[in-house]
N, C-alpha and C positions, 0 to 999 in steps of 0.2 A: 741225547735220549729222545726217543720217539714220542712225539706229541700225543698220538693216539693211545699208546700204551699207558701214558700219564693219565689222560683223562678216563681211561677204563678203570685203573687202579683207583683214582680218586672217588669214582662212583661206587666201587666196592667197599670202601671204607667210610663213605658218608653214612651218618646215622639215619635211621628211617624216621618218618613222621609218626610212627606208632608210639603208644604209651611207653613201651620197653625202650625204644630207642632214645626218646627224650628223657626218661628216668635214669637210664644207664649213664648219659652224659651228666646229669645233675649230680648223681651220687658218686660217679667216679672222679669227676674233674672239679666240680664247683663246691660241693659240701665240704670235702676236706680242707680246702683252703679257708673257706669262711669259719670253720671250726678252729683253724690254726690262727686266725686273725683275732678271734674272740678269746679263746682259752688257751693260746699257745703257751703263755708264760707259765699258766698253772700246770699244764700237762708237761711241760719241760722240767719244772721243779719237782713234780711228782716222780717222773721217771728217773731224774737224777737221784733222789732219795732212795727209790727202790734198788737202783744199780749199786748204791753205796753199801747196801747191806748184802751178806753172802747170800747168794742165790745159785740154783743150778744153771749151767752154762746156757740152756735154751731159753730159760726165763730171763736171763740177763741180756740175751741177743734180742729177745722179743720187746723188752722194755727200751733198749737202745734203739731199735728200729722205730718203736712208737715215738720216742722223743725226736728222733730225726725227721719223721713224717709229719708230725703234728707240732713240732716245736715252734716254728715260725712260718707265717704264711708267705706266699710267693705271688706278687701281682702278675708276674708273667704267666703262671699257670692259671690264675683266675681268668686272665684276658683270653688265653687259649680255650678254656672251657666255655666262656661265653660265646666266643667266635664259632666254636664247633656247634653249639646250641643254635646259633643263629643260621649257620650253614645247613642245618637240618631242615630249615623251613624254606630254603631256596633250591 
């Protein structure tokens, strides 16, 4: 792989030091993991209870996706989010 191309690509995906750059990293990467660590068991039990009742197919898929997304937190995702946030300042 070309080193110059790799550096150009990394500069393009690097979040900006603006409010929106920092805010988007926090909202997209860090907040869902913190919510999953704090309320993951409650969210998982709620979504499982909703899926157990007869629902339209779209709602059932939405509840299943919510349960998968916020059912349990991932330390790897949290570390990646923090690393991207720190990377924005360098």
